ZADO-1210 file (C-alpha; in nm, 4 decimals, padded with zeros to 6 digits):
<atoms>
<atom x="00.0000" y="00.0000" z="00.0000" code="MET" pos="1"/>
<atom x="00.1312" y="00.3430" z="-00.0946" code="ARG" pos="2"/>
<atom x="00.0815" y="00.6562" z="00.1168" code="ILE" pos="3"/>
<atom x="00.1583" y="01.0063" z="-00.0144" code="ALA" pos="4"/>
<atom x="00.2676" y="01.2164" z="00.2845" code="LEU" pos="5"/>
<atom x="00.2868" y="01.5942" z="00.2534" code="ASP" pos="6"/>
<atom x="00.6335" y="01.6526" z="00.3993" code="ALA" pos="7"/>
<atom x="00.6013" y="02.0318" z="00.3919" code="MET" pos="8"/>
<atom x="00.2700" y="02.0696" z="00.5754" code="GLY" pos="9"/>
<atom x="00.2433" y="02.1568" z="00.9435" code="GLY" pos="10"/>
<atom x="00.4038" y="02.3682" z="01.2143" code="ASP" pos="11"/>
<atom x="00.6950" y="02.1272" z="01.2546" code="PHE" pos="12"/>
<atom x="00.7531" y="02.0316" z="00.8917" code="ALA" pos="13"/>
<atom x="00.9557" y="01.8801" z="00.7471" code="PRO" pos="14"/>
<atom x="01.1574" y="01.7379" z="01.0406" code="ALA" pos="15"/>
<atom x="00.8700" y="01.5898" z="01.2448" code="GLU" pos="16"/>
<atom x="00.6883" y="01.4736" z="00.9320" code="ILE" pos="17"/>
<atom x="00.9972" y="01.2833" z="00.8183" code="VAL" pos="18"/>
<atom x="01.0405" y="01.1295" z="01.1641" code="LYS" pos="19"/>
<atom x="00.6762" y="01.0233" z="01.1643" code="GLY" pos="20"/>
<atom x="00.7124" y="00.8699" z="00.8194" code="ALA" pos="21"/>
<atom x="01.0127" y="00.6655" z="00.9326" code="VAL" pos="22"/>
<atom x="00.8302" y="00.5488" z="01.2467" code="GLU" pos="23"/>
<atom x="00.5261" y="00.4493" z="01.0399" code="ALA" pos="24"/>
<atom x="00.7396" y="00.2701" z="00.7827" code="ALA" pos="25"/>
<atom x="00.9212" y="00.0798" z="01.0584" code="THR" pos="26"/>
<atom x="00.5971" y="-00.0180" z="01.2331" code="ALA" pos="27"/>
<atom x="00.4313" y="-00.1196" z="00.9046" code="GLN" pos="28"/>
<atom x="00.7062" y="-00.2406" z="00.6688" code="PRO" pos="29"/>
<atom x="00.4458" y="-00.3448" z="00.4114" code="GLU" pos="30"/>
<atom x="00.3723" y="00.0238" z="00.3447" code="LEU" pos="31"/>
<atom x="00.5459" y="00.2363" z="00.0844" code="GLU" pos="32"/>
<atom x="00.5567" y="00.6012" z="00.1875" code="ILE" pos="33"/>
<atom x="00.6254" y="00.8910" z="-00.0486" code="PHE" pos="34"/>
<atom x="00.7543" y="01.2047" z="00.1225" code="LEU" pos="35"/>
<atom x="00.6213" y="01.4745" z="-00.1070" code="VAL" pos="36"/>
<atom x="00.8070" y="01.8027" z="-00.0886" code="GLY" pos="37"/>
<atom x="01.1243" y="01.9970" z="-00.1554" code="VAL" pos="38"/>
<atom x="01.4080" y="01.7380" z="-00.1512" code="PRO" pos="39"/>
<atom x="01.6677" y="01.9739" z="-00.0041" code="GLN" pos="40"/>
<atom x="01.4387" y="02.0620" z="00.2874" code="ALA" pos="41"/>
<atom x="01.3540" y="01.6971" z="00.3539" code="ILE" pos="42"/>
<atom x="01.7189" y="01.5922" z="00.3441" code="GLU" pos="43"/>
<atom x="01.8199" y="01.8586" z="00.5972" code="THR" pos="44"/>
<atom x="01.6161" y="01.6759" z="00.8629" code="SER" pos="45"/>
<atom x="01.9131" y="01.4412" z="00.8893" code="GLY" pos="46"/>
<atom x="01.6904" y="01.1352" z="00.9320" code="VAL" pos="47"/>
<atom x="01.8011" y="00.8214" z="00.7485" code="LYS" pos="48"/>
<atom x="01.5180" y="00.6924" z="00.5317" code="LEU" pos="49"/>
<atom x="01.4419" y="00.3186" z="00.5250" code="PRO" pos="50"/>
<atom x="01.3950" y="00.1364" z="00.1954" code="ALA" pos="51"/>
<atom x="01.0160" y="00.1793" z="00.1972" code="ASN" pos="52"/>
<atom x="01.0310" y="00.5604" z="00.2311" code="VAL" pos="53"/>
<atom x="01.1254" y="00.7738" z="-00.0693" code="SER" pos="54"/>
<atom x="01.1178" y="01.1407" z="-00.1671" code="ILE" pos="55"/>
<atom x="00.8813" y="01.2631" z="-00.4375" code="HIS" pos="56"/>
<atom x="00.9673" y="01.6122" z="-00.5564" code="ARG" pos="57"/>
<atom x="00.7320" y="01.9085" z="-00.5173" code="ALA" pos="58"/>
<atom x="00.8861" y="02.2516" z="-00.5584" code="ASN" pos="59"/>
<atom x="00.6285" y="02.4713" z="-00.3854" code="GLU" pos="60"/>
<atom x="00.4739" y="02.4979" z="-00.0409" code="VAL" pos="61"/>
<atom x="00.1365" y="02.6394" z="00.0682" code="ILE" pos="62"/>
<atom x="00.1666" y="02.8270" z="00.3957" code="GLY" pos="63"/>
<atom x="-00.0784" y="02.7904" z="00.6832" code="MET" pos="64"/>
<atom x="-00.1950" y="03.1501" z="00.6389" code="ASP" pos="65"/>
<atom x="-00.2483" y="03.1435" z="00.2610" code="GLU" pos="66"/>
<atom x="-00.5961" y="03.1584" z="00.1072" code="HIS" pos="67"/>
<atom x="-00.6665" y="02.7944" z="00.0099" code="PRO" pos="68"/>
<atom x="-00.8417" y="02.8344" z="-00.3269" code="ALA" pos="69"/>
<atom x="-00.6044" y="03.1061" z="-00.4460" code="THR" pos="70"/>
<atom x="-00.2967" y="02.9115" z="-00.3389" code="ALA" pos="71"/>
<atom x="-00.4151" y="02.5913" z="-00.5081" code="ILE" pos="72"/>
<atom x="-00.4698" y="02.7753" z="-00.8372" code="ARG" pos="73"/>
<atom x="-00.1360" y="02.9546" z="-00.8265" code="ARG" pos="74"/>
<atom x="00.0835" y="02.6775" z="-00.6904" code="LYS" pos="75"/>
<atom x="00.0295" y="02.3766" z="-00.9125" code="LYS" pos="76"/>
<atom x="00.3521" y="02.2205" z="-00.7844" code="ASP" pos="77"/>
<atom x="00.2725" y="02.2601" z="-00.4139" code="ALA" pos="78"/>
<atom x="00.3340" y="01.9545" z="-00.1964" code="SER" pos="79"/>
<atom x="-00.0339" y="01.8988" z="-00.1051" code="ILE" pos="80"/>
<atom x="-00.1390" y="01.9359" z="-00.4699" code="VAL" pos="81"/>
<atom x="00.1258" y="01.6901" z="-00.5897" code="VAL" pos="82"/>
<atom x="00.0463" y="01.4412" z="-00.3110" code="ALA" pos="83"/>
<atom x="-00.3250" y="01.4513" z="-00.3960" code="THR" pos="84"/>
<atom x="-00.2441" y="01.4139" z="-00.7650" code="ARG" pos="85"/>
<atom x="-00.0570" y="01.0901" z="-00.6886" code="LEU" pos="86"/>
<atom x="-00.3812" y="00.9485" z="-00.5467" code="VAL" pos="87"/>
<atom x="-00.5825" y="01.0712" z="-00.8443" code="LYS" pos="88"/>
<atom x="-00.3386" y="00.9066" z="-01.0853" code="GLU" pos="89"/>
<atom x="-00.3427" y="00.5784" z="-00.8932" code="GLY" pos="90"/>
<atom x="00.0219" y="00.6086" z="-00.7910" code="LYS" pos="91"/>
<atom x="-00.0727" y="00.6323" z="-00.4230" code="ALA" pos="92"/>
<atom x="-00.3665" y="00.4929" z="-00.2266" code="ASP" pos="93"/>
<atom x="-00.4062" y="00.7782" z="00.0232" code="ALA" pos="94"/>
<atom x="-00.2792" y="01.1260" z="00.1052" code="VAL" pos="95"/>
<atom x="-00.1894" y="01.2546" z="00.4524" code="VAL" pos="96"/>
<atom x="-00.1161" y="01.6174" z="00.5448" code="SER" pos="97"/>
<atom x="-00.0759" y="01.8383" z="00.8525" code="ALA" pos="98"/>
<atom x="-00.0687" y="02.1514" z="00.6402" code="GLY" pos="99"/>
<atom x="-00.3257" y="02.4140" z="00.5494" code="ASN" pos="100"/>
<atom x="-00.6610" y="02.2344" z="00.5989" code="THR" pos="101"/>
<atom x="-00.8423" y="02.4565" z="00.3507" code="GLY" pos="102"/>
<atom x="-00.5772" y="02.3881" z="00.0881" code="ALA" pos="103"/>
<atom x="-00.6047" y="02.0141" z="00.1491" code="GLN" pos="104"/>
<atom x="-00.9809" y="02.0361" z="00.1098" code="MET" pos="105"/>
<atom x="-00.9487" y="02.2378" z="-00.2098" code="ALA" pos="106"/>
<atom x="-00.6888" y="01.9964" z="-00.3471" code="ALA" pos="107"/>
<atom x="-00.9165" y="01.7013" z="-00.2708" code="ALA" pos="108"/>
<atom x="-01.2251" y="01.8617" z="-00.4225" code="LEU" pos="109"/>
<atom x="-01.0442" y="01.9761" z="-00.7373" code="LEU" pos="110"/>
<atom x="-00.8067" y="01.6830" z="-00.7681" code="GLY" pos="111"/>
<atom x="-01.0181" y="01.3898" z="-00.6523" code="LEU" pos="112"/>
<atom x="-01.3708" y="01.5283" z="-00.6776" code="GLY" pos="113"/>
<atom x="-01.6723" y="01.4513" z="-00.4619" code="ARG" pos="114"/>
<atom x="-01.8334" y="01.1116" z="-00.4476" code="ILE" pos="115"/>
<atom x="-02.1291" y="01.1316" z="-00.6848" code="LYS" pos="116"/>
<atom x="-02.4348" y="01.2245" z="-00.4806" code="GLY" pos="117"/>
<atom x="-02.2465" y="01.3765" z="-00.1866" code="ILE" pos="118"/>
<atom x="-02.3103" y="01.7505" z="-00.1783" code="GLU" pos="119"/>
<atom x="-02.0495" y="01.8530" z="00.0799" code="ARG" pos="120"/>
<atom x="-01.7542" y="01.6633" z="00.2287" code="PRO" pos="121"/>
<atom x="-01.7008" y="01.6531" z="00.6048" code="ALA" pos="122"/>
<atom x="-01.3967" y="01.6247" z="00.8286" code="ILE" pos="123"/>
<atom x="-01.4639" y="01.3454" z="01.0767" code="ALA" pos="124"/>
<atom x="-01.2534" y="01.3306" z="01.3919" code="THR" pos="125"/>
<atom x="-01.2342" y="01.0825" z="01.6759" code="VAL" pos="126"/>
<atom x="-01.3046" y="01.2466" z="02.0108" code="LEU" pos="127"/>
<atom x="-01.1979" y="01.0657" z="02.3303" code="PRO" pos="128"/>
<atom x="-01.4884" y="00.9923" z="02.5663" code="THR" pos="129"/>
<atom x="-01.5596" y="00.7898" z="02.8789" code="ALA" pos="130"/>
<atom x="-01.6617" y="00.5037" z="02.6478" code="GLN" pos="131"/>
<atom x="-01.3674" y="00.5220" z="02.4090" code="GLY" pos="132"/>
<atom x="-01.3182" y="00.7146" z="02.0869" code="GLY" pos="133"/>
<atom x="-01.6360" y="00.8444" z="01.9224" code="LYS" pos="134"/>
<atom x="-01.6774" y="01.0172" z="01.5874" code="LEU" pos="135"/>
<atom x="-01.7753" y="01.3837" z="01.5446" code="VAL" pos="136"/>
<atom x="-01.8457" y="01.5369" z="01.2049" code="LEU" pos="137"/>
<atom x="-01.8212" y="01.7901" z="01.0551" code="ASP" pos="138"/>
<atom x="-01.5390" y="01.9599" z="01.2488" code="VAL" pos="139"/>
<atom x="-01.4439" y="02.2255" z="00.9983" code="GLY" pos="140"/>
<atom x="-01.4894" y="02.1395" z="00.6320" code="ALA" pos="141"/>
<atom x="-01.8035" y="02.3546" z="00.5957" code="ASN" pos="142"/>
<atom x="-01.8991" y="02.6293" z="00.8392" code="ALA" pos="143"/>
<atom x="-02.2470" y="02.6480" z="00.6867" code="ASP" pos="144"/>
<atom x="-02.4556" y="02.3399" z="00.6202" code="ALA" pos="145"/>
<atom x="-02.7990" y="02.2431" z="00.4984" code="LYS" pos="146"/>
<atom x="-03.0199" y="01.9687" z="00.6453" code="PRO" pos="147"/>
<atom x="-02.9332" y="01.7330" z="00.3571" code="GLN" pos="148"/>
<atom x="-02.5639" y="01.7741" z="00.4342" code="HIS" pos="149"/>
<atom x="-02.6156" y="01.6696" z="00.7971" code="LEU" pos="150"/>
<atom x="-02.8174" y="01.3713" z="00.6769" code="TYR" pos="151"/>
<atom x="-02.5290" y="01.2636" z="00.4559" code="GLN" pos="152"/>
<atom x="-02.2805" y="01.3211" z="00.7381" code="TYR" pos="153"/>
<atom x="-02.4849" y="01.0814" z="00.9501" code="GLY" pos="154"/>
<atom x="-02.4772" y="00.8118" z="00.6832" code="VAL" pos="155"/>
<atom x="-02.1056" y="00.8503" z="00.6073" code="MET" pos="156"/>
<atom x="-02.0172" y="00.8744" z="00.9764" code="GLY" pos="157"/>
<atom x="-02.2101" y="00.5577" z="01.0577" code="SER" pos="158"/>
<atom x="-02.0249" y="00.3653" z="00.7864" code="ILE" pos="159"/>
<atom x="-01.6880" y="00.4987" z="00.9011" code="TYR" pos="160"/>
<atom x="-01.7585" y="00.4188" z="01.2680" code="ALA" pos="161"/>
<atom x="-01.8507" y="00.0625" z="01.1772" code="GLU" pos="162"/>
<atom x="-01.5634" y="00.0029" z="00.9345" code="LYS" pos="163"/>
<atom x="-01.2775" y="00.1864" z="01.1089" code="ILE" pos="164"/>
<atom x="-01.3786" y="00.2140" z="01.4758" code="LEU" pos="165"/>
<atom x="-01.5343" y="-00.1351" z="01.4650" code="HIS" pos="166"/>
<atom x="-01.8541" y="-00.0237" z="01.6381" code="ILE" pos="167"/>
<atom x="-02.1465" y="-00.2493" z="01.5551" code="SER" pos="168"/>
<atom x="-02.4683" y="-00.0645" z="01.4676" code="ASN" pos="169"/>
<atom x="-02.3266" y="00.2737" z="01.5789" code="PRO" pos="170"/>
<atom x="-02.5589" y="00.5181" z="01.7552" code="ARG" pos="171"/>
<atom x="-02.5938" y="00.8350" z="01.5488" code="VAL" pos="172"/>
<atom x="-02.7061" y="01.1541" z="01.7236" code="ALA" pos="173"/>
<atom x="-02.7595" y="01.5163" z="01.6230" code="LEU" pos="174"/>
<atom x="-02.5787" y="01.7740" z="01.8383" code="LEU" pos="175"/>
<atom x="-02.8386" y="02.0147" z="01.9735" code="ASN" pos="176"/>
<atom x="-02.9282" y="02.2424" z="02.2650" code="ILE" pos="177"/>
<atom x="-03.1779" y="01.9944" z="02.4060" code="GLY" pos="178"/>
<atom x="-03.2763" y="01.6309" z="02.3759" code="SER" pos="179"/>
<atom x="-03.6369" y="01.7053" z="02.2756" code="GLU" pos="180"/>
<atom x="-03.7291" y="01.6633" z="01.9105" code="GLU" pos="181"/>
<atom x="-03.8769" y="02.0137" z="01.9015" code="THR" pos="182"/>
<atom x="-03.5599" y="02.1909" z="02.0238" code="LYS" pos="183"/>
<atom x="-03.2991" y="02.3705" z="01.8170" code="GLY" pos="184"/>
<atom x="-03.2421" y="02.5944" z="01.5180" code="SER" pos="185"/>
<atom x="-03.4208" y="02.5625" z="01.1840" code="GLU" pos="186"/>
<atom x="-03.1230" y="02.3621" z="01.0591" code="LEU" pos="187"/>
<atom x="-03.1393" y="02.1215" z="01.3523" code="ALA" pos="188"/>
<atom x="-03.5169" y="02.0751" z="01.3277" code="LEU" pos="189"/>
<atom x="-03.5032" y="01.9995" z="00.9556" code="ALA" pos="190"/>
<atom x="-03.1986" y="01.7738" z="00.9895" code="ALA" pos="191"/>
<atom x="-03.3719" y="01.5794" z="01.2676" code="TYR" pos="192"/>
<atom x="-03.6621" y="01.4936" z="01.0382" code="GLU" pos="193"/>
<atom x="-03.4244" y="01.3714" z="00.7674" code="LEU" pos="194"/>
<atom x="-03.2075" y="01.1681" z="01.0043" code="LEU" pos="195"/>
<atom x="-03.5178" y="00.9898" z="01.1345" code="LYS" pos="196"/>
<atom x="-03.5538" y="00.8471" z="00.7828" code="GLN" pos="197"/>
<atom x="-03.1835" y="00.7676" z="00.7390" code="ALA" pos="198"/>
<atom x="-03.0581" y="00.4064" z="00.7134" code="PRO" pos="199"/>
<atom x="-02.8690" y="00.4468" z="01.0417" code="VAL" pos="200"/>
<atom x="-02.9297" y="00.3856" z="01.4109" code="ASN" pos="201"/>
<atom x="-03.0479" y="00.7406" z="01.4792" code="PHE" pos="202"/>
<atom x="-03.1003" y="00.7957" z="01.8514" code="THR" pos="203"/>
<atom x="-03.2159" y="01.1592" z="01.8390" code="GLY" pos="204"/>
<atom x="-03.0578" y="01.4747" z="01.9776" code="ASN" pos="205"/>
<atom x="-02.7539" y="01.4848" z="02.2018" code="ILE" pos="206"/>
<atom x="-02.6521" y="01.7754" z="02.4238" code="GLU" pos="207"/>
<atom x="-02.2935" y="01.8953" z="02.4533" code="GLY" pos="208"/>
<atom x="-02.2476" y="01.7576" z="02.8059" code="ARG" pos="209"/>
<atom x="-02.3417" y="01.4091" z="02.6854" code="GLU" pos="210"/>
<atom x="-02.0744" y="01.3981" z="02.4147" code="VAL" pos="211"/>
<atom x="-01.7749" y="01.3362" z="02.6481" code="PRO" pos="212"/>
<atom x="-01.9759" y="01.0681" z="02.8264" code="ARG" pos="213"/>
<atom x="-01.9838" y="00.8750" z="02.4989" code="GLY" pos="214"/>
<atom x="-02.3627" y="00.8572" z="02.4769" code="GLU" pos="215"/>
<atom x="-02.3468" y="00.8492" z="02.0952" code="ALA" pos="216"/>
<atom x="-02.0996" y="00.6798" z="01.8639" code="ASP" pos="217"/>
<atom x="-02.1426" y="00.9342" z="01.5836" code="VAL" pos="218"/>
<atom x="-02.2209" y="01.2990" z="01.6611" code="VAL" pos="219"/>
<atom x="-02.3469" y="01.5056" z="01.3658" code="VAL" pos="220"/>
<atom x="-02.3218" y="01.8850" z="01.3439" code="CYS" pos="221"/>
<atom x="-02.2219" y="02.1613" z="01.1036" code="ASP" pos="222"/>
<atom x="-01.8547" y="02.2494" z="01.0643" code="GLY" pos="223"/>
<atom x="-01.8724" y="02.5724" z="01.2643" code="PHE" pos="224"/>
<atom x="-02.0180" y="02.4063" z="01.5726" code="VAL" pos="225"/>
<atom x="-01.8009" y="02.0965" z="01.5318" code="GLY" pos="226"/>
<atom x="-01.4800" y="02.2955" z="01.5143" code="ASN" pos="227"/>
<atom x="-01.5723" y="02.4903" z="01.8276" code="VAL" pos="228"/>
<atom x="-01.6494" y="02.1626" z="02.0097" code="VAL" pos="229"/>
<atom x="-01.3180" y="02.0101" z="01.9005" code="LEU" pos="230"/>
<atom x="-01.1032" y="02.3104" z="01.9952" code="LYS" pos="231"/>
<atom x="-01.2883" y="02.3541" z="02.3248" code="PHE" pos="232"/>
<atom x="-01.2312" y="01.9881" z="02.4119" code="ALA" pos="233"/>
<atom x="-00.8602" y="02.0125" z="02.3299" code="GLU" pos="234"/>
<atom x="-00.8196" y="02.3316" z="02.5315" code="GLY" pos="235"/>
<atom x="-01.0190" y="02.2007" z="02.8271" code="MET" pos="236"/>
<atom x="-00.8124" y="01.8810" z="02.8464" code="ALA" pos="237"/>
<atom x="-00.4835" y="02.0741" z="02.8515" code="VAL" pos="238"/>
<atom x="-00.6140" y="02.3301" z="03.1025" code="THR" pos="239"/>
<atom x="-00.7514" y="02.0679" z="03.3428" code="LEU" pos="240"/>
<atom x="-00.4247" y="01.8764" z="03.3475" code="PHE" pos="241"/>
<atom x="-00.2294" y="02.1960" z="03.4118" code="GLU" pos="242"/>
<atom x="-00.4621" y="02.2815" z="03.7022" code="MET" pos="243"/>
<atom x="-00.4384" y="01.9292" z="03.8466" code="ILE" pos="244"/>
<atom x="-00.0590" y="01.9285" z="03.8187" code="LYS" pos="245"/>
<atom x="-00.0367" y="02.2652" z="03.9911" code="GLU" pos="246"/>
<atom x="-00.2612" y="02.1594" z="04.2784" code="GLN" pos="247"/>
<atom x="-00.1134" y="01.8138" z="04.3476" code="ILE" pos="248"/>
<atom x="00.2399" y="01.9542" z="04.3640" code="THR" pos="249"/>
<atom x="00.1621" y="02.2719" z="04.5610" code="SER" pos="250"/>
<atom x="00.2755" y="02.1319" z="04.9001" code="THR" pos="251"/>
<atom x="00.5279" y="01.8657" z="05.0108" code="PRO" pos="252"/>
<atom x="00.2470" y="01.6402" z="05.1376" code="TRP" pos="253"/>
<atom x="00.0581" y="01.6639" z="04.8107" code="ARG" pos="254"/>
<atom x="00.3758" y="01.5836" z="04.6192" code="LYS" pos="255"/>
<atom x="00.4029" y="01.2568" z="04.8142" code="LEU" pos="256"/>
<atom x="00.0502" y="01.1643" z="04.7117" code="GLY" pos="257"/>
<atom x="00.1091" y="01.2761" z="04.3538" code="ALA" pos="258"/>
<atom x="00.3551" y="00.9923" z="04.3042" code="GLY" pos="259"/>
<atom x="00.0775" y="00.7430" z="04.3712" code="MET" pos="260"/>
<atom x="-00.1700" y="00.8897" z="04.1212" code="VAL" pos="261"/>
<atom x="00.0871" y="00.9733" z="03.8511" code="LYS" pos="262"/>
<atom x="00.0504" y="00.6427" z="03.6578" code="PRO" pos="263"/>
<atom x="-00.3261" y="00.6876" z="03.6386" code="GLY" pos="264"/>
<atom x="-00.2951" y="01.0472" z="03.5249" code="LEU" pos="265"/>
<atom x="-00.0499" y="00.9434" z="03.2544" code="LYS" pos="266"/>
<atom x="-00.2988" y="00.6883" z="03.1248" code="GLN" pos="267"/>
<atom x="-00.5768" y="00.9475" z="03.1156" code="VAL" pos="268"/>
<atom x="-00.3444" y="01.1918" z="02.9378" code="ALA" pos="269"/>
<atom x="-00.2701" y="00.9271" z="02.6766" code="LYS" pos="270"/>
<atom x="-00.6409" y="00.8708" z="02.6130" code="VAL" pos="271"/>
<atom x="-00.6954" y="01.2455" z="02.5689" code="LEU" pos="272"/>
<atom x="-00.3905" y="01.2978" z="02.3456" code="ASP" pos="273"/>
<atom x="-00.5025" y="01.3768" z="01.9882" code="TYR" pos="274"/>
<atom x="-00.1717" y="01.2358" z="01.8604" code="ALA" pos="275"/>
<atom x="-00.2890" y="00.8860" z="01.9588" code="GLU" pos="276"/>
<atom x="-00.5767" y="00.9112" z="01.7107" code="TYR" pos="277"/>
<atom x="-00.3651" y="01.0311" z="01.4170" code="GLY" pos="278"/>
<atom x="-00.5637" y="01.2199" z="01.1577" code="GLY" pos="279"/>
<atom x="-00.9192" y="01.2846" z="01.0481" code="SER" pos="280"/>
<atom x="-01.0596" y="01.1601" z="00.7170" code="PRO" pos="281"/>
<atom x="-01.2194" y="01.3989" z="00.4705" code="LEU" pos="282"/>
<atom x="-01.5361" y="01.2000" z="00.4051" code="LEU" pos="283"/>
<atom x="-01.7242" y="01.2464" z="00.0804" code="GLY" pos="284"/>
<atom x="-01.4342" y="01.2796" z="-00.1639" code="VAL" pos="285"/>
<atom x="-01.3271" y="01.0218" z="-00.4226" code="GLU" pos="286"/>
<atom x="-01.0260" y="00.8969" z="-00.2346" code="GLY" pos="287"/>
<atom x="-00.8671" y="00.8749" z="00.1078" code="VAL" pos="288"/>
<atom x="-00.7456" y="01.2141" z="00.2325" code="SER" pos="289"/>
<atom x="-00.6388" y="01.2341" z="00.5974" code="ILE" pos="290"/>
<atom x="-00.6301" y="01.5746" z="00.7672" code="VAL" pos="291"/>
<atom x="-00.3852" y="01.6116" z="01.0572" code="CYS" pos="292"/>
<atom x="-00.3598" y="01.8697" z="01.3320" code="HIS" pos="293"/>
<atom x="-00.1341" y="02.1573" z="01.2299" code="GLY" pos="294"/>
<atom x="00.0851" y="02.1020" z="01.5358" code="SER" pos="295"/>
<atom x="00.1310" y="01.7302" z="01.4647" code="SER" pos="296"/>
<atom x="00.4636" y="01.5795" z="01.5598" code="LYS" pos="297"/>
<atom x="00.6111" y="01.2411" z="01.4727" code="ALA" pos="298"/>
<atom x="00.3711" y="01.0298" z="01.6832" code="LYS" pos="299"/>
<atom x="00.0630" y="01.1947" z="01.5335" code="ALA" pos="300"/>
<atom x="00.1991" y="01.1536" z="01.1794" code="ILE" pos="301"/>
<atom x="00.2797" y="00.7879" z="01.2425" code="LYS" pos="302"/>
<atom x="-00.0757" y="00.7268" z="01.3623" code="ASN" pos="303"/>
<atom x="-00.2241" y="00.9284" z="01.0749" code="ALA" pos="304"/>
<atom x="-00.0439" y="00.7028" z="00.8278" code="VAL" pos="305"/>
<atom x="-00.1874" y="00.4044" z="01.0155" code="ARG" pos="306"/>
<atom x="-00.5384" y="00.5523" z="00.9885" code="VAL" pos="307"/>
<atom x="-00.4872" y="00.6127" z="00.6159" code="ALA" pos="308"/>
<atom x="-00.3887" y="00.2493" z="00.5632" code="ALA" pos="309"/>
<atom x="-00.6900" y="00.1285" z="00.7650" code="GLU" pos="310"/>
<atom x="-00.9198" y="00.3495" z="00.5575" code="CYS" pos="311"/>
<atom x="-00.7898" y="00.2023" z="00.2328" code="VAL" pos="312"/>
<atom x="-00.8153" y="-00.1538" z="00.3606" code="GLN" pos="313"/>
<atom x="-01.1651" y="-00.1085" z="00.5062" code="SER" pos="314"/>
<atom x="-01.3366" y="-00.0295" z="00.1779" code="GLY" pos="315"/>
<atom x="-01.5562" y="00.2349" z="00.3414" code="TYR" pos="316"/>
<atom x="-01.5540" y="00.4420" z="00.0211" code="LEU" pos="317"/>
<atom x="-01.7231" y="00.1626" z="-00.1711" code="GLU" pos="318"/>
<atom x="-01.9820" y="00.1177" z="00.1011" code="GLU" pos="319"/>
<atom x="-02.0685" y="00.4884" z="00.0897" code="ILE" pos="320"/>
<atom x="-02.1086" y="00.4586" z="-00.2869" code="LYS" pos="321"/>
<atom x="-02.3256" y="00.1482" z="-00.2459" code="ASP" pos="322"/>
<atom x="-02.5538" y="00.3397" z="-00.0091" code="ASN" pos="323"/>
<atom x="-02.5822" y="00.6177" z="-00.2657" code="LEU" pos="324"/>
<atom x="-02.6652" y="00.3731" z="-00.5447" code="ARG" pos="325"/>
<atom x="-02.9346" y="00.2202" z="-00.3269" code="GLU" pos="326"/>
<atom x="-03.0753" y="00.5641" z="-00.2460" code="GLY" pos="327"/>
<atom x="-02.9791" y="00.5439" z="00.1195" code="LYS" pos="328"/>
<atom x="-02.7636" y="00.8563" z="00.1302" code="ALA" pos="329"/>
</atoms>
């Protein structure tokens, strides 16, 4: 299996991207990884590449602050464009990037195209909960959505949760301000009616406080709300751990007790670490495109490559297409 990895995308590119590629290639020697980017920049990382990792030249880079659509049109030889093109041409099976999310979306839409029948793609991310990782989508692909888009997110998310997260008959819920069917905005009310008819295990509305308890396996919302939920969860996790650390080490007696709870806290921190979950798939496009956190380091990249390989092997794209052909999405 061949993975095209955008070596130039992300806050710590290319060094951490290269390290992550090497770790992924070592953990999964059956993979072939293409580091797509400026060869001189990749080589300066000083990391020795194993036989199943090679450099594929791309002479341009799209910065994190560049306008996605404009940059994609002007920089035809940008690393994310070239990496996506490899998938389009069948030279790679998936693309992974920690770079400009908008540029990755634009490259996927223009280079791979949408799955026929899907109106808007969605970024689906795994959020840690008390009952394990659960899927939330959309978390930023589209700030504005229509009821039909949320319906399709529910269908695609259910398939992904079953195929990749291995959740049987996943519970799909609509994120809302109340559990009652009559609560919410016009978008939520209309989406609720559509999701009731969807070929998924729709369990109704879910409130924000119920999400971290894991009371739904797939949480559906528009990209604006989803992105706020994701960033809030990340910030809250970091803040809570900082507060706990400060309090349990504030006196000599507390420091003695801290040694006893440290292993448990480390385990919780691992569960909450986004790097453990790798990247988020862009669902709805004709190919596997994995979006990584901009601050991804080697561990996150390694896990994102793993997720990309699982996505290809799972065949979830074909199942989404089958649902569309049968009029279920």
